N, CA, C and O atoms as CSV, one atom per row, in Angstrom:
chain,resi,resn,atom,element,x,y,z
A,1,MET,N,N,57.995,42.361,82.701
A,1,MET,CA,C,59.210,41.786,82.292
A,1,MET,C,C,59.016,41.002,80.976
A,1,MET,O,O,59.909,40.984,80.129
A,2,LEU,N,N,57.906,40.389,80.818
A,2,LEU,CA,C,57.689,39.666,79.542
A,2,LEU,C,C,57.695,40.574,78.375
A,2,LEU,O,O,58.208,40.201,77.320
A,3,ARG,N,N,57.130,41.802,78.504
A,3,ARG,CA,C,57.108,42.731,77.388
A,3,ARG,C,C,58.512,43.198,77.029
A,3,ARG,O,O,58.901,43.146,75.863
A,4,SER,N,N,59.293,43.664,78.040
A,4,SER,CA,C,60.622,44.212,77.703
A,4,SER,C,C,61.604,43.054,77.376
A,4,SER,O,O,62.512,43.223,76.562
A,5,GLY,N,N,61.416,41.910,77.999
A,5,GLY,CA,C,62.281,40.753,77.799
A,5,GLY,C,C,62.173,40.185,76.411
A,5,GLY,O,O,63.130,39.604,75.899
A,6,THR,N,N,61.008,40.346,75.785
A,6,THR,CA,C,60.857,39.781,74.436
A,6,THR,C,C,60.994,40.904,73.380
A,6,THR,O,O,61.247,40.637,72.205
A,7,SER,N,N,60.821,42.163,73.827
A,7,SER,CA,C,60.897,43.283,72.932
A,7,SER,C,C,62.271,43.530,72.329
A,7,SER,O,O,62.385,43.918,71.166
A,8,PHE,N,N,63.298,43.307,73.107
A,8,PHE,CA,C,64.627,43.623,72.531
A,8,PHE,C,C,64.972,42.694,71.409
A,8,PHE,O,O,65.621,43.108,70.448
A,9,GLY,N,N,64.561,41.448,71.493
A,9,GLY,CA,C,64.797,40.532,70.337
A,9,GLY,C,C,64.070,40.971,69.116
A,9,GLY,O,O,64.627,40.939,68.019
A,10,ALA,N,N,62.788,41.400,69.275
A,10,ALA,CA,C,62.044,41.906,68.159
A,10,ALA,C,C,62.689,43.145,67.575
A,10,ALA,O,O,62.684,43.314,66.355
A,11,ASN,N,N,63.240,44.012,68.394
A,11,ASN,CA,C,63.864,45.205,67.909
A,11,ASN,C,C,65.157,44.940,67.154
A,11,ASN,O,O,65.474,45.640,66.193
A,12,VAL,N,N,65.896,43.942,67.584
A,12,VAL,CA,C,67.044,43.541,66.856
A,12,VAL,C,C,66.694,43.013,65.468
A,12,VAL,O,O,67.361,43.331,64.483
A,13,THR,N,N,65.634,42.199,65.404
A,13,THR,CA,C,65.151,41.712,64.138
A,13,THR,C,C,64.703,42.853,63.234
A,13,THR,O,O,64.942,42.801,62.028
A,14,GLU,N,N,64.064,43.875,63.775
A,14,GLU,CA,C,63.689,45.037,62.965
A,14,GLU,C,C,64.906,45.803,62.510
A,14,GLU,O,O,64.891,46.350,61.407
A,15,ALA,N,N,65.966,45.872,63.306
A,15,ALA,CA,C,67.166,46.537,62.947
A,15,ALA,C,C,67.837,45.896,61.787
A,15,ALA,O,O,68.320,46.566,60.873
A,16,ILE,N,N,67.868,44.556,61.823
A,16,ILE,CA,C,68.503,43.827,60.696
A,16,ILE,C,C,67.758,44.125,59.436
A,16,ILE,O,O,68.389,44.201,58.382
A,17,GLY,N,N,66.424,44.306,59.462
A,17,GLY,CA,C,65.700,44.605,58.266
A,17,GLY,C,C,65.582,46.093,57.990
A,17,GLY,O,O,64.801,46.494,57.127
A,18,GLY,N,N,66.344,46.929,58.708
A,18,GLY,CA,C,66.253,48.342,58.558
A,18,GLY,C,C,66.624,48.800,57.191
A,18,GLY,O,O,67.481,48.182,56.560
A,19,ILE,N,N,66.020,49.863,56.689
A,19,ILE,CA,C,66.205,50.314,55.352
A,19,ILE,C,C,67.340,51.357,55.231
A,19,ILE,O,O,67.743,51.714,54.124
A,20,SER,N,N,67.834,51.825,56.349
A,20,SER,CA,C,68.936,52.770,56.390
A,20,SER,C,C,69.829,52.593,57.635
A,20,SER,O,O,69.418,51.931,58.588
A,21,ASN,N,N,70.982,53.144,57.640
A,21,ASN,CA,C,71.848,53.067,58.792
A,21,ASN,C,C,71.161,53.753,59.995
A,21,ASN,O,O,71.152,53.176,61.082
A,22,PRO,N,N,70.594,54.950,59.839
A,22,PRO,CA,C,69.893,55.543,60.978
A,22,PRO,C,C,68.757,54.688,61.514
A,22,PRO,O,O,68.545,54.629,62.725
A,23,ASP,N,N,68.024,54.026,60.629
A,23,ASP,CA,C,66.991,53.133,61.002
A,23,ASP,C,C,67.549,52.002,61.854
A,23,ASP,O,O,67.007,51.707,62.919
A,24,PHE,N,N,68.614,51.372,61.406
A,24,PHE,CA,C,69.316,50.285,62.111
A,24,PHE,C,C,69.688,50.776,63.495
A,24,PHE,O,O,69.344,50.131,64.486
A,25,LEU,N,N,70.378,51.893,63.588
A,25,LEU,CA,C,70.843,52.425,64.866
A,25,LEU,C,C,69.674,52.729,65.820
A,25,LEU,O,O,69.771,52.465,67.018
A,26,ALA,N,N,68.581,53.278,65.294
A,26,ALA,CA,C,67.434,53.592,66.148
A,26,ALA,C,C,66.862,52.314,66.764
A,26,ALA,O,O,66.534,52.313,67.951
A,27,GLU,N,N,66.733,51.242,66.010
A,27,GLU,CA,C,66.210,49.997,66.532
A,27,GLU,C,C,67.161,49.301,67.506
A,27,GLU,O,O,66.714,48.728,68.500
A,28,ILE,N,N,68.453,49.345,67.235
A,28,ILE,CA,C,69.408,48.855,68.184
A,28,ILE,C,C,69.389,49.574,69.472
A,28,ILE,O,O,69.505,48.974,70.540
A,29,SER,N,N,69.239,50.894,69.383
A,29,SER,CA,C,69.157,51.712,70.548
A,29,SER,C,C,67.987,51.377,71.403
A,29,SER,O,O,68.112,51.318,72.626
A,30,ILE,N,N,66.806,51.146,70.778
A,30,ILE,CA,C,65.641,50.704,71.501
A,30,ILE,C,C,65.839,49.360,72.152
A,30,ILE,O,O,65.466,49.137,73.304
A,31,ALA,N,N,66.447,48.454,71.376
A,31,ALA,CA,C,66.739,47.107,71.948
A,31,ALA,C,C,67.597,47.196,73.162
A,31,ALA,O,O,67.377,46.484,74.141
A,32,TYR,N,N,68.601,48.084,73.115
A,32,TYR,CA,C,69.527,48.253,74.303
A,32,TYR,C,C,68.704,48.738,75.514
A,32,TYR,O,O,68.855,48.220,76.620
A,33,LYS,N,N,67.851,49.719,75.294
A,33,LYS,CA,C,67.054,50.257,76.421
A,33,LYS,C,C,66.100,49.198,76.975
A,33,LYS,O,O,65.875,49.121,78.183
A,34,GLU,N,N,65.547,48.394,76.084
A,34,GLU,CA,C,64.669,47.345,76.574
A,34,GLU,C,C,65.408,46.287,77.387
A,34,GLU,O,O,64.867,45.717,78.335
A,35,ALA,N,N,66.662,46.037,76.994
A,35,ALA,CA,C,67.495,45.083,77.761
A,35,ALA,C,C,67.731,45.640,79.145
A,35,ALA,O,O,67.635,44.909,80.131
A,36,LEU,N,N,68.047,46.963,79.241
A,36,LEU,CA,C,68.221,47.571,80.594
A,36,LEU,C,C,66.961,47.542,81.370
A,36,LEU,O,O,67.013,47.368,82.587
A,37,GLU,N,N,65.786,47.706,80.733
A,37,GLU,CA,C,64.529,47.637,81.475
A,37,GLU,C,C,64.333,46.218,81.970
A,37,GLU,O,O,63.841,46.022,83.082
A,38,THR,N,N,64.694,45.251,81.199
A,38,THR,CA,C,64.543,43.835,81.594
A,38,THR,C,C,65.409,43.554,82.812
A,38,THR,O,O,64.996,42.840,83.727
A,39,LYS,N,N,66.576,44.100,82.819
A,39,LYS,CA,C,67.482,43.941,83.973
A,39,LYS,C,C,66.805,44.500,85.216
A,39,LYS,O,O,66.833,43.867,86.272
A,40,TYR,N,N,66.202,45.670,85.106
A,40,TYR,CA,C,65.478,46.282,86.227
A,40,TYR,C,C,64.387,45.345,86.777
A,40,TYR,O,O,64.261,45.123,87.981
A,41,TRP,N,N,63.607,44.810,85.824
A,41,TRP,CA,C,62.460,43.940,86.253
A,41,TRP,C,C,63.015,42.652,86.903
A,41,TRP,O,O,62.447,42.162,87.880
A,42,LEU,N,N,64.073,42.129,86.387
A,42,LEU,CA,C,64.658,40.925,87.014
A,42,LEU,C,C,65.079,41.230,88.461
A,42,LEU,O,O,64.816,40.448,89.375
A,43,GLN,N,N,65.721,42.355,88.642
A,43,GLN,CA,C,66.129,42.734,90.011
A,43,GLN,C,C,64.905,42.992,90.909
A,43,GLN,O,O,64.898,42.654,92.092
A,44,PHE,N,N,63.895,43.589,90.319
A,44,PHE,CA,C,62.658,43.820,91.092
A,44,PHE,C,C,62.000,42.499,91.545
A,44,PHE,O,O,61.587,42.357,92.696
A,45,LEU,N,N,61.918,41.565,90.628
A,45,LEU,CA,C,61.335,40.274,90.921
A,45,LEU,C,C,62.158,39.512,91.970
A,45,LEU,O,O,61.607,38.800,92.810
A,46,LYS,N,N,63.450,39.672,91.906
A,46,LYS,CA,C,64.345,38.978,92.897
A,46,LYS,C,C,64.108,39.585,94.289
A,46,LYS,O,O,63.981,38.874,95.286
A,47,LYS,N,N,64.054,40.943,94.321
A,47,LYS,CA,C,63.879,41.568,95.628
A,47,LYS,C,C,62.470,41.257,96.218
A,47,LYS,O,O,62.283,41.189,97.433
A,48,ALA,N,N,61.503,41.075,95.303
A,48,ALA,CA,C,60.160,40.728,95.778
A,48,ALA,C,C,60.032,39.240,96.108
A,48,ALA,O,O,58.971,38.754,96.500
A,49,GLU,N,N,61.127,38.555,95.938
A,49,GLU,CA,C,61.208,37.094,96.239
A,49,GLU,C,C,60.273,36.275,95.357
A,49,GLU,O,O,59.620,35.333,95.806
A,50,ASN,N,N,60.233,36.682,94.044
A,50,ASN,CA,C,59.458,35.967,93.044
A,50,ASN,C,C,60.346,35.182,92.098
A,50,ASN,O,O,59.836,34.522,91.193
A,51,LEU,N,N,61.613,35.230,92.272
A,51,LEU,CA,C,62.570,34.444,91.478
A,51,LEU,C,C,63.565,33.820,92.434
A,51,LEU,O,O,64.077,34.487,93.333
A,52,ASP,N,N,63.839,32.549,92.242
A,52,ASP,CA,C,64.842,31.922,93.076
A,52,ASP,C,C,66.238,32.344,92.601
A,52,ASP,O,O,66.401,32.811,91.473
A,53,GLU,N,N,67.223,32.179,93.452
A,53,GLU,CA,C,68.575,32.658,93.172
A,53,GLU,C,C,69.186,32.118,91.887
A,53,GLU,O,O,69.807,32.854,91.121
A,54,LYS,N,N,69.002,30.829,91.667
A,54,LYS,CA,C,69.623,30.213,90.491
A,54,LYS,C,C,68.965,30.731,89.188
A,54,LYS,O,O,69.678,31.029,88.229
A,55,VAL,N,N,67.718,30.835,89.140
A,55,VAL,CA,C,66.976,31.333,87.973
A,55,VAL,C,C,67.384,32.793,87.742
A,55,VAL,O,O,67.712,33.177,86.619
A,56,PHE,N,N,67.362,33.607,88.809
A,56,PHE,CA,C,67.695,34.985,88.712
A,56,PHE,C,C,69.131,35.155,88.152
A,56,PHE,O,O,69.331,35.902,87.194
A,57,ASN,N,N,70.083,34.494,88.721
A,57,ASN,CA,C,71.498,34.611,88.252
A,57,ASN,C,C,71.667,34.218,86.799
A,57,ASN,O,O,72.437,34.845,86.071
A,58,SER,N,N,70.955,33.182,86.368
A,58,SER,CA,C,71.041,32.769,84.953
A,58,SER,C,C,70.438,33.847,84.012
A,58,SER,O,O,71.040,34.245,83.016
A,59,LEU,N,N,69.239,34.286,84.378
A,59,LEU,CA,C,68.583,35.266,83.524
A,59,LEU,C,C,69.331,36.639,83.520
A,59,LEU,O,O,69.437,37.319,82.499
A,60,LEU,N,N,69.828,36.989,84.701
A,60,LEU,CA,C,70.594,38.289,84.783
A,60,LEU,C,C,71.859,38.199,83.960
A,60,LEU,O,O,72.211,39.141,83.250
A,61,GLU,N,N,72.547,37.068,84.048
A,61,GLU,CA,C,73.831,36.910,83.288
A,61,GLU,C,C,73.487,37.039,81.825
A,61,GLU,O,O,74.187,37.771,81.125
A,62,ASP,N,N,72.458,36.382,81.305
A,62,ASP,CA,C,72.080,36.508,79.880
A,62,ASP,C,C,71.735,37.957,79.524
A,62,ASP,O,O,72.160,38.478,78.492
A,63,CYS,N,N,71.006,38.550,80.347
A,63,CYS,CA,C,70.544,39.907,80.120
A,63,CYS,C,C,71.746,40.924,80.055
A,63,CYS,O,O,71.808,41.798,79.190
A,64,VAL,N,N,72.634,40.756,80.970
A,64,VAL,CA,C,73.827,41.634,80.995
A,64,VAL,C,C,74.684,41.406,79.750
A,64,VAL,O,O,75.165,42.355,79.131
A,65,GLU,N,N,74.868,40.136,79.394
A,65,GLU,CA,C,75.677,39.841,78.198
A,65,GLU,C,C,75.029,40.420,76.957
A,65,GLU,O,O,75.731,41.015,76.140
A,66,LEU,N,N,73.728,40.277,76.775
A,66,LEU,CA,C,73.067,40.843,75.637
A,66,LEU,C,C,73.153,42.379,75.640
A,66,LEU,O,O,73.340,42.989,74.587
A,67,SER,N,N,73.018,42.999,76.812
A,67,SER,CA,C,73.198,44.456,76.916
A,67,SER,C,C,74.568,44.912,76.470
A,67,SER,O,O,74.697,45.935,75.799
A,68,LYS,N,N,75.611,44.146,76.844
A,68,LYS,CA,C,76.932,44.495,76.442
A,68,LYS,C,C,77.093,44.412,74.938
A,68,LYS,O,O,77.715,45.277,74.322
A,69,ILE,N,N,76.527,43.362,74.346
A,69,ILE,CA,C,76.641,43.183,72.876
A,69,ILE,C,C,75.961,44.338,72.147
A,69,ILE,O,O,76.499,44.901,71.194
A,70,LEU,N,N,74.747,44.677,72.629
A,70,LEU,CA,C,73.992,45.808,71.986
A,70,LEU,C,C,74.731,47.112,72.153
A,70,LEU,O,O,74.784,47.908,71.215
A,71,PHE,N,N,75.306,47.360,73.320
A,71,PHE,CA,C,76.082,48.568,73.596
A,71,PHE,C,C,77.306,48.627,72.676
A,71,PHE,O,O,77.650,49.686,72.150
A,72,ALA,N,N,77.965,47.459,72.489
A,72,ALA,CA,C,79.167,47.437,71.598
A,72,ALA,C,C,78.758,47.725,70.174
A,72,ALA,O,O,79.506,48.389,69.455
A,73,ILE,N,N,77.614,47.262,69.736
A,73,ILE,CA,C,77.120,47.592,68.404
A,73,ILE,C,C,76.888,49.080,68.252
A,73,ILE,O,O,77.271,49.660,67.236
A,74,LEU,N,N,76.258,49.725,69.255
A,74,LEU,CA,C,76.011,51.120,69.202
A,74,LEU,C,C,77.321,51.913,69.210
A,74,LEU,O,O,77.470,52.898,68.486
A,75,LYS,N,N,78.267,51.465,70.041
A,75,LYS,CA,C,79.532,52.207,70.145
A,75,LYS,C,C,80.357,52.106,68.848
A,75,LYS,O,O,80.913,53.097,68.375
A,76,THR,N,N,80.421,50.920,68.300
A,76,THR,CA,C,81.248,50.752,67.044
A,76,THR,C,C,80.585,51.369,65.832
A,76,THR,O,O,81.279,51.688,64.867
A,77,THR,N,N,79.298,51.550,65.834
A,77,THR,CA,C,78.614,52.161,64.718
A,77,THR,C,C,78.470,53.657,64.861
A,77,THR,O,O,77.921,54.324,63.983
A,78,GLY,N,N,78.970,54.198,65.989
A,78,GLY,CA,C,79.039,55.651,66.149
A,78,GLY,C,C,77.879,56.239,66.858
A,78,GLY,O,O,77.804,57.462,66.981
A,79,LYS,N,N,76.936,55.422,67.351
A,79,LYS,CA,C,75.793,56.013,68.047
A,79,LYS,C,C,76.154,56.530,69.445
A,79,LYS,O,O,75.563,57.494,69.933
A,80,ILE,N,N,77.123,55.881,70.075
A,80,ILE,CA,C,77.533,56.222,71.409
A,80,ILE,C,C,78.896,56.904,71.334
A,80,ILE,O,O,79.820,56.339,70.749
A,81,ARG,N,N,79.050,58.070,71.892
A,81,ARG,CA,C,80.346,58.729,71.840
A,81,ARG,C,C,81.215,58.302,73.035
A,81,ARG,O,O,80.725,58.087,74.143
A,82,ASN,N,N,82.499,58.190,72.767
A,82,ASN,CA,C,83.407,57.844,73.864
A,82,ASN,C,C,83.462,58.965,74.865
A,82,ASN,O,O,83.420,60.136,74.489
A,83,SER,N,N,83.555,58.626,76.143
A,83,SER,CA,C,83.665,59.677,77.170
A,83,SER,C,C,85.069,60.082,77.419
A,83,SER,O,O,85.331,60.787,78.393
A,84,ASP,N,N,86.007,59.672,76.580
A,84,ASP,CA,C,87.448,60.001,76.799
A,84,ASP,C,C,87.704,61.454,76.510
A,84,ASP,O,O,88.837,61.917,76.634
C-alpha cells in the first residue's frame, strides 16, 4: 500500500511536468490506476483487521475522492470515452 499510495502523487507531479499532451495523459492514467490499487490495499488491510474503522474510513474517503478527480481529468481531456 505504501508503494501505490505514494506513487499516484509522484505520477501527478510527473504529469504536470510532461512535455506533451500524450505524456500528461499517460502519467495521469497511471496515477488513476495506482489510486485504484491503493483502494484495493486499504480494503485488504481492513478485512485482515490491520486498520481500525475510523482510520480506514478516512483513508478510503480520501482515496475515492482522489480517484474521482483523476478520472475527471482523464474524461475531460479525452482519454476516457463516454459510454453513452
